[in-house]
Backbone bond lengths (Angstrom), bond angles and torsions (degrees), N, CA, C in turn:
res aa  C-N    CA-C-N  psi(-1)  N-CA   C-N-CA  omega(-1)  CA-C   N-CA-C  phi
1 X - - - 1.343 - - 1.518 110.20 -
2 X 1.367 116.39 -37.86 1.467 119.55 172.95 1.479 114.41 -52.17
3 X 1.409 115.32 -46.84 1.402 116.81 -178.88 1.498 114.72 -67.92
4 X 1.336 118.08 -26.26 1.451 121.85 172.34 1.523 114.64 -66.38
5 X 1.242 112.31 -37.01 1.509 120.31 -173.37 1.521 106.15 -73.17
6 X 1.360 116.93 -52.13 1.415 124.94 -175.79 1.550 116.01 -80.55
7 X 1.260 121.09 -17.71 1.419 127.67 178.57 1.516 112.39 -65.01
8 X 1.363 120.47 115.74 1.466 116.99 -175.70 1.502 111.24 -92.00
9 X 1.297 117.34 3.58 1.503 122.75 178.12 1.622 112.45 -90.28
10 X 1.347 111.84 -11.83 1.474 113.58 -175.68 1.630 105.57 -93.32
11 X 1.314 116.64 125.57 1.456 120.47 176.79 1.493 112.01 -78.61
12 X 1.374 115.52 128.57 1.452 119.31 -177.21 1.579 113.61 -62.43
13 X 1.346 114.47 -29.86 1.495 119.58 -176.62 1.566 109.34 -76.53
14 X 1.301 116.06 -18.98 1.399 117.71 174.55 1.482 116.00 -67.35
15 X 1.381 114.37 -29.29 1.528 117.75 179.53 1.534 110.06 -92.33
16 X 1.289 119.25 -32.74 1.449 123.91 -174.49 1.476 108.23 -117.08
17 X 1.278 119.09 105.95 1.561 124.67 -179.79 1.471 106.47 -110.75
18 X 1.302 118.43 81.16 1.474 122.15 176.27 1.512 111.82 -64.64
19 X 1.324 120.16 -30.27 1.463 117.60 -178.61 1.462 112.87 -68.35
20 X 1.368 117.06 -48.53 1.380 117.01 -178.38 1.526 112.54 -68.16
21 X 1.391 116.77 -31.85 1.513 116.24 176.08 1.558 111.35 -64.69
22 X 1.386 113.17 -33.69 1.525 115.74 177.11 1.553 111.42 -70.32
23 X 1.377 116.03 -34.13 1.373 118.75 179.68 1.427 110.76 -68.24
24 X 1.407 122.46 -46.56 1.395 119.48 -175.57 1.558 116.57 -84.03
25 X 1.291 108.34 5.28 1.497 117.85 167.60 1.544 111.75 -93.90
26 X 1.387 114.78 -47.58 1.442 119.29 -170.77 1.508 113.18 -73.03
27 X 1.390 113.77 -43.32 1.485 119.51 -178.73 1.531 116.19 -56.01
28 X 1.419 113.51 -45.80 1.476 109.22 174.64 1.506 117.80 -72.18
29 X 1.296 117.62 -23.74 1.444 123.34 173.62 1.520 109.41 -67.04
30 X 1.314 119.81 -36.47 1.421 123.97 179.97 1.602 109.12 -71.04
31 X 1.343 115.05 -39.45 1.439 121.88 177.75 1.571 110.07 -66.23
32 X 1.315 117.07 -41.26 1.479 117.81 177.62 1.534 112.01 -65.03
33 X 1.327 116.42 -36.43 1.536 123.02 177.61 1.469 108.63 -62.05
34 X 1.370 118.14 -40.68 1.494 125.97 -173.19 1.622 103.23 -71.37
35 X 1.264 118.66 -32.94 1.470 119.26 -178.32 1.557 109.49 -80.27
36 X 1.370 112.70 -35.60 1.571 115.74 -170.92 1.462 109.45 -74.37
37 X 1.373 118.12 -32.33 1.593 112.76 -173.10 1.527 114.61 -71.82
38 X 1.327 118.30 -39.01 1.514 116.29 175.07 1.553 112.48 -65.66
39 X 1.423 113.65 -34.67 1.415 119.05 178.36 1.556 113.97 -60.68
40 X 1.378 111.30 -44.65 1.435 114.49 -177.59 1.573 108.39 -74.80
41 X 1.266 120.03 -25.64 1.491 121.59 179.52 1.634 103.13 -71.71
42 X 1.269 118.36 -42.62 1.503 118.04 175.32 1.555 112.54 -58.96
43 X 1.234 113.95 -46.65 1.457 116.34 -179.05 1.625 114.28 -61.99
44 X 1.327 110.34 -35.34 1.485 115.97 174.37 1.514 110.27 -67.01
45 X 1.335 115.49 -45.63 1.518 116.06 179.67 1.554 111.37 -64.48
46 X 1.255 119.06 -35.32 1.499 120.91 179.85 1.530 110.14 -67.70
47 X 1.269 117.10 -30.12 1.527 119.86 -178.29 1.512 111.34 -88.71
48 X 1.358 117.63 -2.70 1.462 121.54 179.79 1.409 113.43 -58.02
49 X 1.314 120.31 135.89 1.446 121.27 -178.97 1.541 111.26 -86.68
50 X 1.338 118.83 106.39 1.361 126.38 176.99 1.484 109.12 -100.44
51 X 1.414 114.96 132.32 1.401 119.16 178.78 1.517 110.51 -60.30
52 X 1.290 120.70 112.59 1.393 127.95 -177.90 1.451 112.91 -76.54
53 X 1.313 120.59 142.52 1.488 121.89 177.61 1.485 112.36 -83.22
54 X 1.384 119.44 -20.21 1.375 123.98 -172.45 1.556 109.16 -145.80
55 X 1.280 117.71 131.19 1.439 122.97 178.58 1.547 108.08 -115.85
56 X 1.378 115.30 125.82 1.403 118.58 -179.72 1.649 105.72 -126.07
57 X 1.361 110.96 122.79 1.447 115.71 -179.19 1.570 107.29 -101.03
58 X 1.406 115.69 127.81 1.376 126.69 -174.78 1.481 110.49 -114.93
59 X 1.284 121.37 125.91 1.465 124.95 -179.43 1.548 107.83 -123.87
60 X 1.298 118.72 121.08 1.448 122.85 179.97 1.514 110.92 -90.50
61 X 1.279 112.02 127.70 1.583 120.73 179.73 1.566 104.87 -120.62
62 X 1.331 114.60 164.09 1.426 120.06 169.47 1.487 109.92 -84.98
63 X 1.207 127.76 109.88 1.461 128.47 -5.10 1.578 109.47 -128.90
64 X 1.287 108.71 74.24 1.521 115.59 173.76 1.556 108.86 -158.22
65 X 1.290 116.52 172.36 1.539 121.91 -179.08 1.534 108.51 -111.40
66 X 1.261 116.94 144.88 1.437 123.02 171.81 1.520 108.13 -113.45
67 X 1.368 115.83 133.95 1.461 120.67 -178.54 1.534 109.40 -120.33
68 X 1.315 112.18 138.79 1.537 117.68 172.63 1.404 111.02 -134.82
69 X 1.385 116.19 123.81 1.401 123.80 170.29 1.516 111.72 -80.69
70 X 1.290 117.84 101.76 1.451 122.15 -169.35 1.504 115.23 -78.09
71 X 1.362 115.77 -13.95 1.468 124.39 177.63 1.493 114.53 -88.29
72 X 1.241 121.13 -8.23 1.387 126.86 -178.69 1.565 114.82 -120.47
73 X 1.196 116.26 145.32 1.517 122.85 -175.71 1.527 110.04 -128.03
74 X 1.405 116.89 125.94 1.373 122.75 172.80 1.492 112.45 -78.45
75 X 1.216 114.52 116.13 1.490 118.93 179.12 1.564 110.87 -71.88
76 X 1.357 118.59 -40.16 1.423 117.81 -178.91 1.507 112.40 -71.53
77 X 1.317 114.81 -33.77 1.526 114.41 -179.89 1.522 112.60 -92.23
78 X 1.370 116.47 -14.90 1.414 124.60 177.74 1.527 111.28 62.82
79 X 1.374 115.15 44.84 1.429 122.19 -179.97 1.451 107.51 -156.85
80 X 1.303 117.50 174.55 1.483 119.27 171.86 1.499 116.47 -70.22
81 X 1.326 117.80 156.45 1.457 118.31 -177.38 1.495 104.77 -79.63
82 X 1.343 113.68 122.80 1.465 125.98 -177.00 1.485 110.21 -142.55
83 X 1.341 118.76 155.97 1.432 128.01 167.46 1.425 116.30 -161.95
84 X 1.298 117.09 166.03 1.501 124.19 178.98 1.476 107.17 -100.76
85 X 1.315 119.43 150.29 1.334 125.38 -177.36 1.613 108.46 -130.01
86 X 1.396 112.22 103.29 1.554 120.41 -179.32 1.460 107.53 -99.65
87 X 1.298 115.84 162.23 1.460 127.74 165.42 1.485 109.17 -68.01
88 X 1.400 114.92 144.54 1.435 119.51 -177.83 1.626 103.80 -78.95
89 X 1.324 115.20 136.14 1.472 115.35 -176.85 1.425 111.72 -74.99
90 X 1.377 116.51 151.11 1.455 122.40 175.49 1.481 110.84 -84.48
91 X 1.270 116.16 93.51 1.602 121.40 177.53 1.451 115.02 -107.89
92 X 1.320 116.23 12.54 1.522 121.44 176.01 1.518 109.83 93.72
93 X 1.314 123.53 -14.99 1.372 122.16 -178.14 1.500 110.92 -91.10
94 X 1.301 118.08 145.14 1.514 128.60 -174.56 1.475 111.55 -87.34
95 X 1.372 119.89 52.36 1.445 119.69 -179.06 1.467 110.08 -84.02
96 X 1.313 119.36 -24.34 1.447 125.71 174.53 1.434 118.99 -93.56
97 X 1.259 121.25 143.41 1.415 123.53 176.90 1.518 113.53 -74.27
98 X 1.350 110.18 -39.85 1.525 118.74 176.95 1.386 113.62 -116.73
99 X 1.323 119.00 131.33 1.483 123.25 -176.01 1.552 105.75 -75.84
100 X 1.354 112.87 132.35 1.414 121.44 176.73 1.572 113.38 69.24
101 X 1.276 118.60 15.98 1.463 120.69 -173.66 1.646 108.32 -126.46
102 X 1.284 118.85 -5.54 1.417 117.88 -176.02 1.556 108.59 -112.62
103 X 1.314 116.14 157.34 1.408 129.48 -168.85 1.481 111.98 -124.80
104 X 1.327 115.86 158.06 1.526 117.28 -177.20 1.530 108.27 -79.58
105 X 1.405 118.98 -37.05 1.480 121.42 175.85 1.430 112.34 -122.58
106 X 1.322 115.56 111.13 1.432 122.57 -179.39 1.469 113.82 -76.37
107 X 1.284 117.38 146.79 1.467 121.36 173.35 1.533 108.84 -86.15
108 X 1.365 117.45 130.42 1.410 121.77 -177.00 1.508 107.78 -118.68
109 X 1.318 116.47 132.03 1.507 127.41 174.72 1.463 111.71 -133.42
110 X 1.251 120.98 152.00 1.484 127.59 179.97 1.593 107.49 -84.68
111 X 1.304 118.70 147.75 1.366 122.85 176.51 1.478 114.81 -87.25
112 X 1.257 124.56 161.19 1.476 132.09 -176.19 1.567 108.86 53.74
113 X 1.367 116.10 43.61 1.423 123.79 -178.80 1.629 106.82 -135.29
114 X 1.301 115.17 138.81 1.408 120.17 178.84 1.561 102.75 -75.06
115 X 1.415 116.49 121.71 1.464 122.30 -179.70 1.485 108.82 -120.98
116 X 1.346 112.52 128.49 1.520 118.19 177.33 1.518 105.24 -107.66
117 X 1.289 116.89 132.79 1.454 125.64 -178.25 1.504 106.72 -119.01
118 X 1.401 112.74 117.05 1.476 119.47 174.02 1.483 108.59 -99.75
119 X 1.366 116.96 122.99 1.468 120.51 -171.40 1.481 107.22 -123.42
120 X 1.423 111.95 137.27 1.411 118.24 175.78 1.633 105.58 -148.41
121 X 1.316 114.52 -174.90 1.493 119.74 178.03 1.497 108.09 -139.19
122 X 1.234 119.13 153.69 1.322 126.16 -179.53 1.612 112.57 -101.06
123 X 1.256 116.27 -20.86 1.482 116.94 -173.85 1.544 111.94 -134.41
124 X 1.298 119.22 -62.12 1.482 120.59 -176.48 1.514 106.59 -129.55
125 X 1.332 120.32 179.90 1.408 126.76 176.70 1.581 109.93 -68.45
126 X 1.370 113.34 132.45 1.476 118.50 171.45 1.551 104.36 -132.97
127 X 1.299 111.68 174.85 1.592 117.53 175.66 1.482 105.60 -141.08
128 X 1.381 119.05 121.32 1.396 125.13 178.34 1.539 104.02 -85.88
129 X 1.302 120.09 110.60 1.412 126.92 -173.31 1.511 114.23 -130.27
130 X 1.313 119.22 128.57 1.411 127.17 173.63 1.519 105.66 -131.57
131 X 1.418 117.52 94.05 1.468 119.70 -175.30 1.437 117.51 -61.06
132 X 1.358 116.80 -34.49 1.484 118.66 -178.72 1.496 115.24 -64.74
133 X 1.328 116.39 -20.58 1.520 124.82 178.26 1.485 109.08 -102.83
134 X 1.364 121.26 -0.12 1.461 115.16 -178.25 1.483 116.78 71.54
135 X 1.361 116.94 21.77 1.491 123.73 -165.83 1.497 107.54 -112.59
136 X 1.313 123.38 122.52 1.379 126.42 173.55 1.530 108.08 -155.81
137 X 1.356 113.58 126.57 1.494 119.97 -179.14 1.520 107.11 -144.71
138 X 1.357 114.14 137.51 1.478 117.83 -175.22 1.566 105.52 -82.37
139 X 1.304 108.89 147.83 1.526 121.36 178.89 1.506 105.24 -109.55
140 X 1.288 119.33 106.30 1.453 124.47 -172.73 1.571 107.09 -117.90
141 X 1.339 115.07 128.89 1.513 116.45 179.28 1.470 111.50 -60.89
142 X 1.365 113.38 134.06 1.471 118.85 -179.29 1.491 116.89 80.29
143 X 1.261 115.32 4.39 1.502 119.13 179.94 1.555 108.06 -136.68
144 X 1.331 114.94 141.93 1.422 123.08 -170.77 1.678 101.59 -114.70
145 X 1.374 111.37 107.75 1.444 117.25 -179.51 1.648 108.29 -99.30
146 X 1.209 115.55 144.71 1.509 121.65 -177.52 1.443 114.48 -115.19
147 X 1.306 118.85 139.48 1.451 126.40 176.94 1.498 111.42 -135.44
148 X 1.314 122.17 136.81 1.376 123.87 176.27 1.561 109.84 -125.87
149 X 1.328 115.57 139.81 1.442 121.54 -179.87 1.487 106.29 -158.89
150 X 1.408 111.09 167.18 1.494 127.59 -178.74 1.447 105.03 -131.46
151 X 1.351 121.90 125.38 1.409 125.49 172.54 1.569 107.78 -88.93
152 X 1.141 120.80 129.47 1.483 124.99 -175.49 1.552 110.83 -91.04
153 X 1.304 120.70 -21.91 1.399 127.05 -172.38 1.522 116.26 -136.59
154 X 1.241 122.68 142.47 1.510 118.83 177.87 1.505 105.53 -75.27
155 X 1.428 112.59 161.64 1.435 117.46 176.51 1.568 105.40 155.93
156 X 1.331 114.92 -179.65 1.507 121.73 171.85 1.437 108.55 -112.97
157 X 1.388 109.08 127.93 1.424 116.06 179.19 1.505 107.74 -117.68
158 X 1.385 113.61 141.93 1.456 117.40 -177.72 1.563 110.97 -117.39
159 X 1.275 117.44 154.77 1.454 124.83 177.51 1.518 112.50 -159.00
160 X 1.272 113.75 -179.93 1.495 119.07 -174.96 1.493 103.80 -146.82
161 X 1.388 112.53 166.15 1.515 121.47 172.41 1.605 101.34 -72.23
162 X 1.281 111.25 121.90 1.456 115.80 -179.29 1.527 111.63 -102.73
163 X 1.284 122.13 21.87 1.464 128.19 177.76 1.603 102.00 -115.29
164 X 1.367 110.42 141.33 1.460 121.27 176.53 1.561 104.62 -73.65
165 X 1.250 121.50 83.82 1.515 125.33 -174.60 1.583 112.54 -99.21
166 X 1.280 115.06 5.50 1.465 115.44 178.31 1.430 110.79 148.73
167 X 1.350 118.23 -171.25 1.495 124.90 -176.42 1.490 112.04 -63.16
168 X 1.266 116.45 -34.67 1.495 123.90 -170.19 1.600 111.39 -111.28
169 X 1.250 117.80 27.31 1.480 118.43 -171.06 1.530 105.49 -74.36
170 X 1.341 121.33 -20.64 1.416 120.64 176.97 1.636 112.39 -72.43
171 X 1.222 114.06 -5.74 1.519 122.48 -177.19 1.535 106.97 -99.63
172 X 1.261 120.24 24.77 1.477 120.73 172.77 1.535 112.58 -115.66
173 X 1.286 119.71 66.57 1.468 121.21 -176.17 1.637 108.95 -73.63
174 X 1.262 117.08 160.65 1.425 125.62 -177.79 1.540 103.57 -133.18
175 X 1.245 117.53 130.01 1.447 125.94 176.58 1.528 106.33 -126.49
176 X 1.308 115.73 118.95 1.424 121.69 -178.36 1.623 109.08 -116.19
177 X 1.310 118.26 114.07 1.445 121.61 -179.59 1.500 107.30 -96.91
178 X 1.263 117.24 122.73 1.460 125.92 174.82 1.414 110.70 -102.29
179 X 1.442 116.09 115.43 1.493 119.34 -175.68 1.495 107.21 -131.23
180 X 1.273 113.41 177.27 1.472 119.34 176.44 1.533 111.70 -71.63
181 X 1.351 110.73 163.06 1.501 111.27 -174.96 1.476 114.15 -65.62
182 X 1.332 118.80 -34.25 1.467 121.69 173.76 1.479 114.25 -60.60
183 X 1.393 116.30 -46.50 1.559 117.96 178.17 1.570 107.12 -65.52
184 X 1.333 118.66 -34.48 1.473 116.08 -178.70 1.531 109.11 -68.97
185 X 1.296 122.37 -41.76 1.415 115.96 178.99 1.527 114.64 -71.96
186 X 1.316 118.09 -26.68 1.506 120.76 164.58 1.444 113.96 -58.89
187 X 1.195 115.97 -45.85 1.555 124.12 174.54 1.459 113.99 -55.18
188 X 1.399 115.94 -45.83 1.405 124.42 -178.44 1.555 107.20 -66.84
189 X 1.334 120.13 -42.23 1.430 120.14 175.72 1.457 113.19 -63.32
190 X 1.287 120.97 -37.59 1.555 125.68 -179.31 1.466 106.09 -69.53
191 X 1.389 118.82 -36.17 1.435 124.82 179.36 1.565 112.57 -63.98
192 X 1.293 114.85 -31.18 1.541 119.23 -175.74 1.488 108.80 -80.47
193 X 1.349 122.47 -22.77 1.372 124.31 176.07 1.440 115.52 -72.04
């Protein structure tokens, strides 16, 4: 070290390159800022409050789902339209196309409509998941989580509880039927009867 300090043939800038250190610090910082700004804009847009056309409240129980259409009122029952959705029992008959994935009461929503889903749980953690739609939200007791989506095409989409919520969590299937608005309103009228 003594020879380096007293040697007059060693250039001090050869050992200390402040310019290149500044360059390889500033350029990655600029790249990170260019990546972060569009990402923050997308996060802001995703969280934007859009007035939904339909609100569906989902409550996870052990081991079934409860659904409530909060925008519709049953005049005969004098309460909101609600139903429970249980897995179809295995009694040997082939009424279901998929074993352990069909339910007795399917959830019906219209396509090309803003749908808001409010999800909670009554007892333990659950997760309302439909992988084909890219939809997953946790159902936490005492907390109301919100999810918004738009289905672009009609069809039947299946999912399951994807949280390990107990011994029978695999017996909590979800079937979402996406239909036209006319078929949805007809279904609502039939549900009221």
